[in-house]
N, C-alpha and C positions, 0 to 999 in steps of 0.2 A: 762648916767643916772644910778642912784642907788636906789634900794628900800631896806630899812632896816627893817627887820622883828624883832620887839622888843617883847620879852616875858614880861608879866606883873611882878610886884614886889610880894614880899611875902604876902600871905593872912593870916588873923587871923583865925586859924583853929586848936585849941588845941586838938580836938578829932580825928584828921586825917580822916576827912570825904572826900570822893570823891565828890567834889561839882559840877563838870561838868558844865552843863548849868544852874544850879539853880541860881535864883536871890538872892541878899542879902548877898553876900560874898564880904567883903571889905579888903583893904590892912591893914596889921598890922602897928605899928609904924615903924618897920624896913622896911617894904615894901614901906612906904611913903618916907623914907630916900633913898631907892634904886631909887624910881621914880625921886627924886630930883637929884640924881647922874647921871642918864641917860639923864636927861634934860640938865645938865651941859655938858655932852659929846656931845649932839646934837648941841650945840652952834657953833661948827665948821662947820656944814653942811650948804649947800645952799638949805635950806628946803622950798619946795613949796607945800607940801601936807601932811596932818596928818590924816590917816584913821584908825579907831579904832573899835574893837569888841564892841558889845553893852553891854557886861557884866561889872558890876561895877568895878571890879578889874582892867580891862583894861582901862576903862574911867578914873579912878583915876591915873593910871600910865601915861596916856597921858596928864593930866591936866598941870603939870609943863612944859612939852614940849610946849604945846599950849601957855602958858604964856611967855616962853622964846623967842618965835618967833613971838608973837602977831598973831598967826595963829589959825583959828577956827578948831575944831574937826569935821571930817566927819565920822559918824557912818556907818559902813559897816557890815551887818549881815553875810557876807561870812567869816569874820575873827573870828567868834565865836568858842568856844571850840568844840571839837568833841563830838558827842552824845555818851552816854554810859549807858547801862541798870543798872549799879551798882551805878549810881550817887545818892547821898543822904545817902549812907551807909558807915560805917567804912571800909577801904579797905587796904588789904595787902596780901602778900603771907604767908600762915600759920596762919593768924589771920583775923579778920574782916569778910567780907561777903564771902570770898573765902574758909573759913573753912566749910561752909555749903554745903552738897551734892546737895541741891536744886539749887544752883548757877551753878553747873558744866555743866548743859545742855546748858549754853550760851557759853561754851568754845570749842565747837567742831571744829571750823574752824578759827585758828589764822591768816590765810592768808587774810581773808576778811576785818576786823575781825567779827566774829559772835556775839560778845557782844556789838557792837557799830557801828558807822558810817563807811561805807566802805572806805578803804584807797583811792580808786580812786576818790570818791566824795570829800574827803578832798583836794586832789591834785588839782582837777579842780577848786574848789571854791577859794582856796588860790592863785593859779596862776591868776585867774580872778581878784581877789582883788588887787594883786600886780600890774598887768598890768593897772588896773584902776587908782591906786595911781600914778604909773609912768607917765601915760598920763596927770593926773591932774597937777603934778609938771612941766611937760614939757610945758603945756599950760600956766602956771604961769611964764615961763621963768627961771625955777630953775632946778637944776640937781639932787636933792635928794627928796625922799619921805620916810615917816615912816609909817609902819603898825604895830599897837600894837595888838598882838594876844596871843596865848596860846601854851604851850610846844608841845603837840602832833601834832597839825596841822603844826606848824613850822618845826618840825623834819621830818614829813612825806613829806612835799614839798621839803625840803632840800634833803632827801634821793632820791626822784624822780629825782631831777636835777642832783645829783651826781651819779645816776645809781645804788643805793644800793637796796637790797631786802627790802620790807616793813616789813617783820617779823623781830622783834628785841627784845632785852632785854631793857625794859623801864629804868632800872637803868643805862644804858650806853648811854643814849641820851646826846649829847653835846648841851644842851640848858638850861643853868642855868637861874635863876631869873634875869630879866632885862638884859639878854644877847642880842646881836645884830647879827643876821644872815643876811648878805647883799647879794642881788642878783645884779650883775653888767650887764648892757646892753650896746651894741654897738649902733652906730648911726642909724642902721637899726631896732633897737628894739629887737635884738636877745640876748639871755643870753650868756655871755662870761665867767663868773666866779662866784664863790660863796665864801665868806669869813665869818669868825666868830670871834667875840671878846666879852669880858666880862668887860664892863666899870665899873661895881661896884663889881668886884671880891673881893675886900677888905671887903665887907659887907656880903658876902655869909656865911650862917651858916656852921659850920664844918660838914663834912659828917660823919655819924655814921657807 
């Protein structure tokens, strides 16, 4: 059994807002192209479950996959983006909300983290969602499930599986747009491996 954690495609966000869990953020035209590309990649899978974050950008990313497999989308709130006190504001190091001293009071504990949803909570809900998707695919007689989610929760659960510290540099996360982080299970349901790939690497914007 395999559960593929797919990050959503590029969002239309010209002002570099940290959108977090806010509703109303949709894929850009490039993001829709990315979603079509990951749907093409998925055609080789023995797909039996498609579980998706409730946020629009994730639902839009999942739509071409759903059509490619004639498989309905199951919305799972556990796959949602991590909560963050800075959402809705321009965000960056040296600019945006972090340049204001009033924001610094949220930065006292990067290990939790103090500015958002605890890492342990992200791990628990993401693993729970992955196990549910795996079991749904197995019940359908299939070997693959897809969960469409968001960069930070995917990276955090990967770090937990691979035994890395939760504290990290966000710029160094290996979780690009429409990337696929795959959790592999043995016949007893135990995690045996984790792999990563970028099916739409050719569409990714150049790093600045």
